[in-house]
C-alpha positions in Angstrom: -10.2 48.7 6.4 -9.7 48.9 10.2 -11.8 46.4 12.1 -11.5 45.6 15.8 -13.9 43.3 17.6 -14.0 42.9 21.3 -14.1 39.3 22.5 -16.9 38.4 24.9 -17.2 34.7 24.3 -15.1 31.9 22.8 -15.5 31.6 19.1 -17.6 28.5 18.3 -15.8 27.4 15.1 -18.0 24.4 14.7 -21.0 26.6 14.1 -19.2 28.9 11.6 -20.2 28.5 7.9 -17.5 27.5 5.4 -14.9 30.2 5.4 -14.4 30.1 1.6 -18.1 31.1 1.2 -17.7 34.2 3.4 -16.3 37.6 2.5 -13.4 39.1 4.5 -15.6 41.2 6.8 -17.6 38.2 7.8 -14.6 36.1 8.5 -13.1 38.9 10.7 -16.3 39.2 12.6 -16.8 35.5 13.1 -13.3 34.9 14.3 -13.1 38.2 16.3 -10.0 39.3 14.5 -8.2 42.6 15.2 -7.5 43.8 11.7 -5.0 45.0 10.7 -3.1 45.1 14.0 -3.6 41.4 14.8 -4.3 39.8 18.2 -2.7 40.9 21.5 -1.1 38.6 24.1 -4.2 38.3 26.2 -6.3 37.2 23.2 -3.7 34.7 22.2 -3.4 33.2 25.7 -7.2 32.8 25.9 -7.4 31.1 22.5 -4.6 28.7 23.3 -6.7 27.6 26.3 -9.8 27.3 24.1 -8.3 25.6 21.0 -5.0 24.2 22.2 -1.7 24.4 20.3 -1.4 24.1 16.6 -0.2 20.5 16.6 -1.3 17.0 16.2 -1.4 15.0 19.4 -2.7 11.5 19.2 -2.2 8.6 21.5 0.0 5.6 20.5 -0.4 2.0 21.6 2.1 1.1 24.3 4.6 -1.6 23.3 3.6 -3.8 26.2 0.0 -3.8 25.0 1.2 -4.8 21.5 3.1 -7.7 23.1 0.2 -8.9 25.2 -2.3 -8.9 22.4 -0.2 -11.5 20.6 -1.5 -14.0 23.2 -5.2 -13.2 22.3 -5.7 -16.4 20.4 -7.7 -19.6 21.3 -4.8 -21.9 20.2 -2.5 -20.0 22.6 -5.1 -20.2 25.4 -5.4 -24.0 25.0 -1.6 -24.5 24.9 -1.1 -22.3 27.9 -3.6 -24.4 29.8 -1.8 -27.6 28.7 1.5 -26.1 29.8 0.0 -25.2 33.2 -1.4 -28.7 33.7 1.8 -30.4 32.9 3.7 -28.0 35.2 1.3 -28.8 38.1 1.9 -32.5 37.3 5.7 -31.9 37.4 6.2 -32.9 33.8 8.6 -30.0 33.4 10.0 -30.9 29.9 6.5 -30.9 28.5 5.7 -27.5 30.1 9.0 -25.9 28.8 8.5 -27.1 25.2 4.9 -25.9 25.1 5.7 -22.6 26.7 8.6 -22.0 24.3 6.3 -22.5 21.3 3.9 -20.0 22.6 6.5 -17.4 23.5 8.3 -17.7 20.1 5.0 -17.2 18.2 4.2 -14.1 20.3 7.6 -12.6 19.7 7.3 -13.0 16.0 4.0 -11.2 16.0 5.3 -8.5 18.3 8.3 -7.6 16.2 6.1 -7.4 13.1 4.0 -4.7 14.7 6.8 -2.8 16.4 8.8 -2.5 13.2 5.9 -0.9 11.3 6.2 2.9 11.2 3.7 5.3 12.8 2.0 7.5 10.2 0.6 9.9 12.8 4.1 11.0 14.0 5.0 11.9 10.4 1.8 13.9 10.0 2.7 15.8 13.2 6.2 16.6 11.8 4.7 18.0 8.6 3.5 21.1 10.5 5.7 24.1 9.8 8.4 24.9 12.3 8.0 28.7 12.1 5.3 31.1 10.9 5.3 34.8 10.2 2.6 36.4 12.3 1.2 39.9 12.7 0.3 40.7 16.3 -0.3 44.1 17.8 0.8 45.8 14.6 4.2 44.0 14.4 5.2 41.3 12.0 7.6 38.7 13.4 8.3 34.9 13.4 6.9 32.5 16.0 6.8 28.7 16.3 3.9 27.5 14.2 2.5 25.5 17.2 1.7 28.8 18.9 -0.7 30.0 16.2 -4.4 30.4 17.2 -7.6 31.0 15.2 -7.9 34.7 14.3 -4.1 35.2 13.9 -2.9 37.2 10.9 -0.2 35.2 9.0 2.0 36.5 6.2 3.1 34.1 3.5 5.8 34.4 0.8 7.5 32.2 -1.8 9.3 29.3 -0.1 7.1 29.2 3.0 5.1 26.2 4.2 1.5 27.1 5.1 1.5 26.8 8.9 -2.3 26.4 9.5 -5.5 26.6 7.5 -5.9 30.2 6.3 -8.6 32.3 4.7 -6.7 34.6 2.3 -7.6 38.2 2.6 -4.9 39.8 0.4 -2.9 38.0 -2.3 -0.3 39.1 -4.7 0.4 36.6 -7.5 0.1 33.8 -4.9 0.5 30.2 -6.1 0.5 27.2 -3.7 1.6 23.6 -4.4 -1.1 21.4 -3.0 -0.4 18.1 -4.8 0.2 16.2 -1.5 -3.2 17.2 -0.3 -5.4 17.3 -3.4 -3.5 15.4 -6.0 -3.2 18.4 -8.4 0.2 18.3 -10.1 0.5 22.1 -10.7 0.6 24.9 -8.2 -2.8 26.5 -7.7 -3.5 30.2 -8.2 -4.9 31.9 -5.1 -7.0 35.0 -4.5 -9.2 36.6 -1.9 -12.5 36.4 -3.8 -15.7 34.9 -2.2 -16.7 31.5 -3.5 -20.4 30.5 -3.9 -21.9 27.1 -3.1 -20.3 23.8 -2.4 -16.7 24.0 -3.7 -14.3 20.9 -3.8 -11.2 21.3 -1.7 -9.0 21.5 -4.8 -10.9 24.5 -6.1 -11.0 26.7 -3.0 -8.9 29.4 -4.4 -9.3 31.7 -1.4 -8.0 29.1 1.1 -4.4 28.0 2.0 -4.0 24.7 3.8 -1.6 23.6 6.4 1.5 21.7 5.1 1.2 22.9 1.5 4.0 25.0 0.0 4.0 28.6 -1.4 5.8 28.6 -4.8 5.1 32.2 -6.0 4.0 35.5 -4.7 2.9 36.6 -1.2 -0.3 36.9 0.8 -1.9 37.7 4.1 -4.4 35.3 5.6 -6.4 34.7 8.7 -5.9 31.5 10.7 -9.3 29.7 10.6 -8.3 26.2 11.8 -5.3 24.8 13.8 -4.1 21.4 14.9 -6.5 18.6 14.4 -9.1 20.9 12.9 -7.0 21.7 9.9 -7.4 19.6 6.7 -4.1 17.8 7.4 -5.2 17.4 11.1 -8.5 15.9 10.0 -6.6 13.4 7.8 -4.4 12.5 10.7 -7.5 11.9 12.8 -9.0 9.8 10.0 -5.8 7.7 10.0 -6.1 7.2 13.7 -9.8 6.4 13.6 -9.6 4.1 10.6 -9.1 0.6 11.9 -6.8 -1.5 9.7 -8.6 -4.6 8.4 -7.4 -8.0 9.1 -6.1 -9.6 5.9 -8.3 -12.3 4.3 -5.7 -15.0 5.2 -5.6 -13.8 8.8 -9.4 -14.1 9.0 -9.4 -17.5 7.4 -6.6 -18.7 9.8 -8.4 -17.3 12.8 -11.6 -19.1 11.8 -9.8 -22.3 11.1 -7.8 -22.1 14.4 -11.0 -21.6 16.4 -12.8 -24.4 14.7 -9.9 -26.9 15.1 -9.3 -25.8 18.7 -12.9 -26.2 19.8 -13.1 -29.6 18.0 -10.0 -30.8 19.8 -11.3 -29.5 23.2 -14.7 -31.2 22.7 -13.1 -34.5 21.7 -10.7 -34.2 24.7 -13.6 -33.6 27.1 -15.5 -36.6 25.7 -12.5 -38.9 25.8 -11.6 -37.8 29.3 -15.2 -38.5 30.4 -15.2 -41.9 28.6 -11.8 -42.8 30.1 -12.8 -41.8 33.6 -16.1 -43.6 33.3 -14.6 -46.8 32.0 -11.6 -46.5 34.3 -9.2 -47.3 31.5 -6.2 -45.5 33.1 -5.4 -44.1 36.5 -6.3 -40.4 36.7 -2.8 -39.0 36.3 -2.2 -41.3 33.3 -5.5 -40.3 31.8 -4.8 -36.6 32.2 -1.4 -37.0 30.6 -3.0 -39.0 27.8 -5.5 -36.3 27.1 -2.8 -33.6 27.3 -0.8 -35.7 24.8 -3.8 -35.9 22.5 -4.3 -32.1 22.7 -0.7 -31.3 22.2 -0.3 -33.8 19.4 -3.5 -32.7 17.6 -3.1 -28.9 18.1 -1.5 -27.2 15.1 0.7 -25.1 17.3 3.3 -25.0 14.5 0.8 -23.4 12.1 1.4 -19.8 13.1 5.1 -20.2 13.0 5.0 -22.0 9.7 2.8 -19.4 8.0 5.0 -16.6 9.5 8.1 -18.2 8.1 6.6 -18.7 4.7 5.4 -15.1 4.7 8.7 -13.8 5.9 10.6 -15.5 3.1 8.1 -14.1 0.7 8.6 -10.7 2.1 12.4 -11.1 1.6 11.8 -12.0 -2.1 9.5 -9.0 -2.5 12.1 -6.7 -1.0 14.6 -7.9 -3.6 11.9 -6.9 -6.2 11.7 -3.4 -4.7 8.5 -4.1 -2.8 9.0 -3.5 0.9 6.3 -5.2 2.9 5.8 -4.0 6.5 3.4 -6.6 7.8 3.7 -10.3 6.9 -0.1 -10.9 6.1 0.1 -8.1 3.6 2.4 -10.1 1.4 -0.3 -12.7 0.9 -3.2 -10.3 0.8 -2.1 -9.0 -2.6 -2.7 -12.5 -4.0 -6.4 -12.1 -3.2 -6.9 -8.6 -4.5 -10.0 -7.9 -6.7 -9.7 -4.1 -7.0 -6.6 -1.9 -7.1 -7.8 1.7 -6.4 -5.0 4.0 -7.4 -4.2 7.6 -7.1 -3.2 9.2 -10.4 -0.6 11.8 -9.9 2.8 10.3 -9.1 1.4 6.7 -9.1 -0.1 6.0 -12.4 1.6 9.1 -13.9 5.1 10.5 -13.4 4.0 13.8 -11.7 6.3 15.4 -14.2 4.6 17.7 -16.8 5.7 16.9 -20.4 5.1 18.7 -23.7 3.7 16.1 -26.1 2.5 18.4 -28.9 3.6 21.6 -30.5 1.5 23.4 -33.2 3.1 26.2 -35.2 1.0 27.4 -38.1 -0.3 24.2 -39.7 2.6 22.1 -38.6 1.8 19.6 -35.8 5.0 18.5 -34.1 5.1 15.6 -31.6 7.7 15.4 -28.8 9.0 12.1 -27.6 10.3 11.3 -24.1 8.4 11.6 -20.9 9.1 13.4 -17.6 11.7 16.1 -17.0 14.7 14.1 -18.3 15.8 15.9 -21.5 15.8 12.7 -23.6 13.7 12.6 -26.7 13.2 14.1 -30.2 10.8 16.5 -31.9 9.1 14.9 -34.8 7.2 16.2 -37.8 5.2 13.6 -39.8 7.1 10.9 -37.9 10.5 12.3 -38.9 12.9 13.9 -36.4 13.5 17.6 -37.2 16.4 19.9 -36.2 15.2 23.1 -34.7 18.2 24.9 -36.0 16.8 24.3 -39.5 13.3 25.3 -38.6 13.3 29.0 -37.8 9.8 29.2 -36.3 10.3 26.0 -34.2 13.6 27.4 -32.9 11.9 30.7 -32.0 9.0 28.9 -30.3 11.4 26.8 -28.1 13.6 29.8 -27.3 10.6 32.0 -26.3 9.2 29.1 -24.1 12.6 28.9 -22.5 12.9 32.6 -21.8 9.3 33.2 -20.5 10.2 31.2 -17.4 11.4 31.6 -13.8 11.8 27.9 -13.0 15.1 26.0 -12.7 15.6 22.4 -13.9 18.7 20.7 -12.6 20.2 17.2 -12.4 20.9 16.0 -8.8 22.2 12.6 -8.1 21.1 11.3 -11.5 17.6 12.7 -11.1 16.1 15.8 -12.7 14.6 18.1 -10.1 12.7 21.4 -10.5 12.6 24.5 -8.4 9.4 26.3 -9.6 6.4 25.4 -11.7 6.0 21.9 -13.4 4.6 23.6 -16.5 7.6 25.8 -16.9 9.9 22.8 -16.4 8.2 21.1 -19.3 9.4 24.0 -21.6 12.9 23.8 -20.2 13.1 20.0 -20.7 11.9 20.4 -24.3 14.4 23.1 -25.1 17.2 20.8 -23.7 15.9 17.9 -25.9 16.3 20.1 -28.9 19.6 22.0 -28.2 21.3 20.2 -25.4 21.9 21.4 -21.8 22.5 25.1 -22.5 20.8 28.4 -22.5 20.1 30.9 -25.3 22.7 33.5 -25.9 20.5 36.3 -24.7 20.7 38.9 -22.0 17.9 39.2 -19.5 16.6 42.7 -19.0 13.4 42.4 -17.0 10.9 39.8 -15.9 7.2 40.1 -15.2 6.2 37.0 -13.1 3.1 35.0 -13.7 0.1 37.0 -12.5 -3.1 35.3 -11.5 -5.2 38.1 -12.9 -3.5 38.1 -16.3 -2.3 34.4 -16.4 0.9 34.8 -18.3 4.6 35.4 -17.7 6.8 37.6 -19.8 10.6 38.4 -20.0 12.4 41.2 -21.8 15.7 40.1 -23.4 18.3 41.4 -25.7 20.3 39.5 -28.3 23.9 39.9 -29.6 22.7 42.5 -32.1 21.3 44.5 -29.3 17.7 43.9 -30.5 15.2 43.7 -27.7 12.1 41.6 -27.6 9.6 40.2 -25.1 9.1 36.5 -24.7 5.6 35.6 -23.4 3.7 32.4 -22.7 0.5 31.7 -20.8 -3.2 30.8 -21.0 -4.3 30.7 -24.6 -7.3 32.9 -24.2 -5.2 35.7 -22.6 -2.4 35.4 -25.3 -5.1 35.4 -28.0 -6.4 38.7 -26.8 -3.0 40.2 -27.0 -2.5 38.8 -30.5 -5.7 40.2 -31.9 -3.9 43.2 -33.5 -2.2 41.0 -36.1 -3.9 40.7 -39.5 -2.8 37.1 -40.0 -4.1 35.9 -36.6 -7.0 33.4 -37.0 -8.4 33.2 -33.5 -11.1 30.6 -34.4 -8.5 28.2 -35.7 -6.3 28.5 -32.6 -9.4 28.4 -30.3 -10.7 25.2 -31.9 -7.3 23.6 -31.6 -7.1 24.6 -27.9 -10.5 23.0 -27.3 -9.4 19.8 -29.1 -6.3 19.4 -26.9 -8.3 20.2 -23.7 -10.8 17.4 -24.5 -7.9 14.9 -24.4 -7.0 16.1 -20.9 -4.0 18.1 -22.0 -3.1 21.5 -20.7 -2.6 24.1 -23.4 0.0 26.9 -23.3 0.3 29.6 -25.9 3.8 31.1 -26.7 4.5 34.3 -28.5 6.9 37.3 -28.6 7.0 41.1 -29.3 9.7 43.1 -30.9 10.3 46.3 -28.9 12.5 49.3 -29.3 15.9 49.2 -27.6 14.7 52.0 -25.3 12.3 49.7 -23.5 13.9 48.4 -20.3 10.8 47.1 -18.3 7.9 44.7 -19.0 4.4 45.9 -18.1 0.9 44.9 -19.1 0.5 48.2 -20.9 3.6 47.5 -23.1 2.2 44.1 -24.1 -1.1 45.6 -25.2 0.7 48.5 -26.9 2.8 46.5 -29.2 0.7 43.4 -29.7 1.9 39.8 -29.4 2.9 37.8 -32.4 1.6 34.2 -31.6 4.2 31.5 -32.4 2.1 28.5 -31.5 0.7 26.2 -28.9 2.1 23.5 -26.6 0.0 20.7 -25.3 1.2 19.4 -22.0 0.2 16.4 -19.9 1.4 14.5 -16.8 2.2 11.3 -18.8 1.3 7.8 -17.6 4.3 5.8 -16.5 5.3 3.6 -19.4 5.4 0.4 -17.4 1.9 1.0 -16.0 -0.1 0.3 -19.2 1.4 -3.2 -19.6 1.0 -4.0 -15.9 -2.7 -3.0 -16.0 -3.3 -5.1 -19.1 -1.8 -8.1 -17.4 -3.7 -7.5 -14.2 -7.0 -7.3 -16.1 -6.2 -10.7 -17.6 -5.7 -12.0 -14.0 -9.2 -10.8 -13.1 -8.0 -7.7 -11.2 -9.6 -4.3 -12.0 -7.6 -1.1 -11.6 -9.6 2.0 -10.7 -8.2 5.6 -10.8 -9.0 8.1 -8.1 -7.7 11.6 -8.6 -8.3 15.3 -7.8 -8.1 16.2 -11.5 -11.0 17.2 -13.7 -13.2 14.6 -15.3 -11.9 15.3 -18.8 -8.2 14.9 -17.7 -8.9 11.9 -15.6 -10.8 10.1 -18.4 -8.1 10.9 -21.0 -5.5 9.4 -18.7 -7.7 6.4 -18.0 -8.1 5.7 -21.7 -4.3 5.9 -22.2 -3.9 3.4 -19.3 -6.5 1.0 -20.8 -8.3 0.8 -17.5 -11.5 -0.5 -19.2 -13.0 -1.1 -22.6 -15.6 1.6 -21.8 -14.7 4.1 -19.1 -17.3 5.5 -16.7 -16.4 8.4 -14.4 -17.9 9.7 -11.1 -17.0 13.0 -9.4 -16.4 13.7 -5.7 -19.4 16.1 -5.7 -21.6 13.3 -6.9 -20.2 11.0 -4.2 -20.9 13.5 -1.5 -24.6 13.4 -2.4 -24.8 9.7 -1.9 -25.2 7.6 1.3 -22.7 4.8 2.0 -25.2 2.2 0.8 -26.0 4.1 -2.4 -22.3 4.4 -3.2 -21.7 0.7 -2.5 -24.6 -0.1 -4.9 -23.1 1.7 -7.9 -19.3 1.9 -7.2 -18.4 -1.2 -9.2 -19.8 0.4 -12.4 -17.1 3.1 -12.4 -13.5 3.1 -13.4 -12.5 6.7 -12.8 -13.2 9.0 -9.8 -12.4 12.7 -10.4 -12.3 15.8 -8.2 -12.1 13.6 -5.1 -11.2 14.6 -1.5 -9.4 12.4 1.0 -12.8 11.5 2.6 -14.1 10.5 -0.9 -11.2 8.2 -1.4 -11.8 6.5 2.0 -15.5 6.1 1.2 -14.7 4.6 -2.2 -12.5 2.0 -0.6 -15.1 1.1 1.9 -17.7 0.9 -0.8 -15.7 -1.7 -2.7 -15.1 -3.7 0.5 -18.9 -3.6 1.2 -19.3 -5.5 -2.0 -17.0 -8.3 -0.6 -14.1 -7.2 -2.8 -10.5 -7.4 -1.5 -9.3 -3.9 -2.2 -5.8 -2.5 -2.5 -5.1 1.3 -2.5 -2.0 2.8 -4.1 -0.9 6.4 -3.5 1.8 8.8 -2.7 0.2 11.9 -1.0 -1.0 13.0 2.4 -4.5 12.9 0.9 -4.2 9.2 0.3 -3.3 8.2 3.9 -6.7 7.3 5.3 -7.6 5.2 2.3 -4.2 3.5 2.3 -4.8 2.5 5.9 -8.4 1.4 5.4 -7.7 -0.7 2.4 -7.1 -4.4 2.7 -3.6 -3.5 1.6 -2.2 0.0 1.2 0.7 0.5 -1.3 2.7 3.7 -1.3 5.4 5.1 -3.6 8.8 5.0 -2.0 10.7 7.7 -3.9 8.2 10.5 -4.4 5.7 9.4 -1.8 5.2 11.5 1.3 6.2 10.0 4.7 2.6 10.0 5.7 1.6 7.8 2.8 4.5 5.4 3.2 3.8 5.0 6.9 0.1 4.5 6.4 0.7 1.8 3.8 1.3 -1.9 4.2 3.7 -2.0 1.3 6.1 0.5 -0.2 7.4 0.4 -3.8 11.0 1.4 -3.4 11.3 2.1 -7.2 8.0 3.9 -7.6 7.2 1.3 -10.3 3.5 0.4 -10.4 4.3 -2.8 -12.4 6.0 -4.1 -9.2 2.5 -4.6 -7.9 2.0 -7.3 -10.6 5.1 -9.1 -9.3 3.8 -8.8 -5.8 0.4 -10.2 -6.7 2.0 -13.3 -8.3 4.1 -13.7 -5.2 1.1 -13.2 -2.9 -0.8 -16.0 -4.8 2.2 -18.3 -4.5 2.4 -17.6 -0.7 -1.3 -18.4 -0.3 -0.9 -21.6 -2.2 2.1 -22.7 -0.1 0.4 -21.7 3.2 -2.7 -23.7 2.1 -0.4 -26.7 1.2 1.2 -26.4 4.7 -2.2 -26.5 6.4 -3.3 -29.5 4.3 -0.1 -31.2 5.2 0.0 -30.2 8.9 -3.5 -31.0 10.0 -3.8 -34.7 8.8 -0.5 -35.6 10.3 -1.2 -33.8 13.5 -4.7 -35.4 13.8 -3.1 -38.8 13.3 -1.1 -38.3 16.5 -4.3 -37.4 18.3 -6.2 -40.4 16.8 -3.5 -42.7 18.1 -4.4 -41.6 21.7 -8.1 -41.8 21.0 -7.8 -45.3 19.5 -5.7 -46.4 22.5 -8.4 -45.2 24.9 -11.2 -46.7 23.0 -9.4 -50.0 22.6 -8.3 -49.8 26.3 -4.7 -50.4 25.3 -1.5 -48.9 26.7 -0.5 -45.5 25.4 2.0 -46.1 22.5 3.3 -42.5 22.5 4.3 -40.1 25.3 3.5 -36.4 25.3 7.2 -35.6 24.8 7.4 -37.9 21.8 4.4 -36.2 20.2 6.0 -32.8 20.8 9.2 -34.1 19.2 7.3 -35.2 16.1 5.7 -31.8 15.8 8.9 -29.9 16.5 11.2 -31.7 14.0 8.4 -31.7 11.4 8.1 -27.9 11.8 11.9 -27.5 11.5 12.3 -29.7 8.4 9.4 -31.0 6.4 7.1 -28.0 6.9 9.8 -25.7 5.8 10.0 -27.4 2.4 6.8 -25.4 1.4 8.8 -22.2 1.7 10.7 -23.0 -1.5 7.8 -24.5 -3.4 7.6 -22.7 -6.8 4.5 -21.1 -8.1 2.0 -23.3 -10.1 2.1 -22.7 -13.9 -1.4 -21.1 -14.0 -1.0 -18.8 -11.1 -1.6 -15.5 -13.0 -4.3 -16.8 -15.2 -6.7 -17.6 -12.4 -9.3 -15.1 -11.2 -8.8 -13.7 -7.6 -10.0 -16.1 -5.0 -13.3 -15.2 -3.5 -13.4 -13.8 0.1 -16.1 -16.5 0.8 -13.7 -19.3 -0.3 -12.5 -21.5 2.5 -8.9 -22.7 3.1 -10.3 -26.3 3.2 -12.9 -27.7 0.9 -15.1 -30.7 1.7 -12.7 -32.8 -0.2 -9.8 -31.5 1.9 -11.6 -32.5 5.0 -12.3 -35.9 3.6 -8.7 -36.4 2.7 -7.6 -35.2 6.1 -9.8 -37.8 7.7 -8.5 -40.8 5.7 -4.9 -39.8 5.8 -5.1 -39.3 9.6 -6.7 -42.7 9.9 -4.2 -44.5 7.8 -1.2 -43.1 9.6 -2.7 -43.7 13.1 -3.8 -47.3 12.2 -0.5 -48.4 10.8 1.3 -46.8 13.8 -0.9 -48.7 16.3 -0.4 -52.0 14.4 3.4 -51.5 14.4 3.4 -50.7 18.1 1.2 -53.7 19.0 3.3 -56.0 16.9 6.7 -54.9 18.1 5.7 -54.3 21.7 4.9 -57.9 22.3 8.5 -58.8 21.2 10.9 -56.1 22.3 9.0 -54.0 24.9 7.7 -50.5 25.1 10.8 -48.4 24.3 11.5 -50.1 20.9 7.9 -50.3 20.0 7.2 -46.7 20.8 10.3 -45.7 18.9 9.1 -47.6 15.8 5.6 -46.0 16.2 7.2 -42.5 16.1 9.1 -43.5 12.9 5.9 -44.8 11.3 4.4 -41.3 11.7 7.6 -39.6 10.5 7.8 -41.7 7.3 4.1 -41.3 6.7 4.7 -37.5 6.8 7.6 -37.8 4.4 5.5 -39.7 1.7 2.5 -37.5 2.3 4.8 -34.5 1.6 5.2 -35.4 -2.1 1.4 -35.7 -2.5 0.7 -32.2 -1.1 3.6 -30.4 -2.8 1.9 -29.9 -6.1 -1.5 -30.2 -7.8 0.1 -32.3 -10.4 0.9 -36.0 -9.9 3.9 -36.5 -7.6 5.6 -38.8 -10.1 6.1 -36.1 -12.7 8.4 -33.3 -13.6 7.0 -31.5 -10.6 8.8 -34.1 -8.4 12.1 -32.3 -9.0 11.0 -28.6 -8.9 11.8 -28.2 -5.2 15.3 -29.5 -4.3 14.9 -28.1 -0.8 12.2 -30.8 -0.1 14.9 -33.5 -0.4 17.2 -31.5 1.9 14.4 -31.3 4.4 13.8 -35.0 4.2 17.5 -35.7 4.7 17.5 -33.4 7.8 14.5 -35.2 9.2 16.1 -38.6 8.8 19.3 -37.4 10.5 17.2 -36.1 13.4 15.4 -39.4 13.7 18.7 -41.2 13.9 19.7 -38.9 16.8 16.3 -39.3 18.4 16.7 -43.1 18.2 20.4 -43.7 19.1 21.8 -40.8 21.2 21.6 -41.8 24.9 20.5 -38.3 26.1 17.6 -38.4 23.6 16.7 -41.9 24.8 16.4 -40.8 28.4 14.3 -37.7 27.5 12.0 -39.2 25.0 11.9 -42.9 26.2 13.5 -44.3 23.0 15.8 -47.2 22.6 18.7 -48.1 20.3 18.7 -51.3 18.4 21.4 -54.0 18.9 22.4 -56.7 16.4 19.9 -59.1 17.9 17.2 -56.7 16.9 18.2 -56.3 13.2 15.7 -58.7 11.9 13.0 -56.8 13.7 14.4 -53.5 12.5 14.3 -54.7 8.9 10.7 -56.0 9.2 9.7 -52.8 11.0 11.5 -50.7 8.4 9.6 -52.5 5.7 6.4 -51.9 7.5 7.2 -48.2 7.9 8.0 -48.0 4.2 4.9 -49.8 3.2 2.8 -47.6 5.5 4.2 -44.5 3.9 3.7 -45.9 0.5 0.1 -46.7 1.4 -0.4 -43.0 2.2 1.2 -41.9 -1.0 -0.5 -44.4 -3.2 -4.0 -43.8 -1.8 -3.7 -40.0 -2.0 -2.1 -40.1 -5.5 -4.9 -42.3 -6.8 -7.4 -40.0 -5.5 -5.6 -37.0 -7.0 -5.4 -38.8 -10.4 -9.2 -39.4 -10.2 -9.8 -35.7 -9.5 -7.5 -34.6 -12.3 -9.3 -36.9 -14.8 -12.6 -35.4 -13.7 -11.2 -31.8 -14.2 -10.0 -32.6 -17.7 -13.2 -34.2 -18.8 -15.3 -31.4 -17.4 
């Protein structure tokens, strides 16, 4: 065929029908290809201008933008306004402290984002460095980025496909597409026209960018380059997909906005009231309002939650779960759905022979994956192949009909070739040890896509020659028809039974040939007839730890869904082995494509297995679950998982066998590829949420108490008992000591028996708000009483110092109430030793605050002389009693609620 088309206009690729549905002549015409000579320099130059280079170029967010958006928070806005006002009023210490809090919080958020990897850079790097192109009748190598639509590309074993190609001539071509489609085995390719809507994994006449050629050779026409390729579209999807805020982040944002507006409204009202009643001079009133805002504002909340999450992240790292963003650590605790890729995630992505049938004997093979550890059993008893002639022959022929290598590298068994062939090598090594048969190789006939078998001619020590053959059962059965004892119906029924369980079936046989034969051909195989030895049933086995993990997660109310590119039968068989559900229901990618987003969302929760899916299908499935208000995690290891990993509330990638694209698109990477690590991470996530919630319930009442003191002082027209710097001191030392005690708070006993919390659930219930009000009121009231009592005797400095200590000791006693849902005076009292360390540190800081001269000058405090000891003792008793009042009231209320819970 010699076709040459003159170019008159640019080729509008967007209007061209799917290339896999077109014959070669139509593809050549649509793309204006010069066949067989290839494009000339002028055509290439023109197409580069039209389509651009074959590369992925997407914009990244500048780091200065990342830094500035850390300030996009209402709490930060209010604090910055307070800092500016105090600066204008020349209260420099107040301005500095407020400003430092804001900057530290911004830096924490900035470094979190900068340290996260960029998945798009990795996708760009996946494009081949070089490509073999045919131009102007000459075949030569060029940088892959210079390919254009219409180029003729030559492929051979070992190459990476440099662009999306329509194959026009193939010779035993097999391509490994698992990173794109999820298929574990290499895919046979040809140049035949396909009819109708064909899933990506079944487009046998197409080769896609970034996939790898494992066997054979081919010539193809470049049909798509750069962002238009399948891998390019995935990269664009990753760029377009906006990462969701975590549930905790949304809740904290909402809580922060609500509290901030409440504080601002109260501040405006109090300023108007103070100005109208002329309680204070204007500068004093302004500083009083600023003190109220600074004291009430939970500026320590972002830092406290970040520190709790950061320590949780460190613990997860020790458990081989590497979390790239702090909120992701907590998000796992809220997960309702885990949508998981199958190959390499739920399964090992290592084909394993599980069954061997020889005559009427059904052998089972133990051990999974490529590691040659296991036994061959017959009726539950281990057998020695050296004592079973037919079994020994079967294993030997399976080993010889093979062109794959299985080697151990750094303690891991790796293959070079086909996973199915590696399964036979591993089984042979299980039986005979790491050695090869004492046979001489004469000739090999590689696997051929037309005949679907592989054969090797060998000679033994007695100089007898025979051909080892294995391949698709139907093809081997045809070659075995000549034997009188061959029962095709028996073997066909057995093949069908294995196939229904999701297993791949391979037939193994041999042929005795004369010593004069020195080549293997298809004619020789049909001439002598194959003697069938038996069948091997192969499966990509579930990871052993996954089944138990899924069972435990189901008990915790978490549902695991499997998304795969495999067939429905294979997917359902694996799903049953994994115990995904009591009754499995499957949905295919073709069915998903026929549904609108709303239709998919309406039915998606009814299904447990999704088969023959594309990357776009996976993304839509995740979005469908999220549309139902379900917090959804996605686990995967391939390029095809990247958009869904990024779109999910939390993406989890495999760290060892996962692609760089998957790992960089995910929020968490499992360093050990152990799916059960997710279960550990979920428990840790729930603990983190509990501790963050406890921090909030602890922080807000004590912060509001500081604001209430100012409010009460204005309403009672009394002198301000606390200065702004004293309020900042209380917040600062509390954040450095008492609040950090929640970092070390252990998990509650029932943490993994609870159902996932609902997305509609609030951080604070009505009861929590009620408790916040009365705790704030108690601490504020006792502080004011102490101040008024002491102020009349010793003056402002001592009275103010005592008021600060009242608040501090109120915080200490309230800490024990919030730490656990159990009663404080119980075994739970001793479960967090760091709480006592934090209290000790707080008391030491208060002694420094009270007695160090420098601190006295900065914070307007006063030391106590011997003449004041009586007052000190009385004040200390008052402080103790006030703290005990807080503890007793809150504990009585907790006891009442626990009694109600038990009786209900």
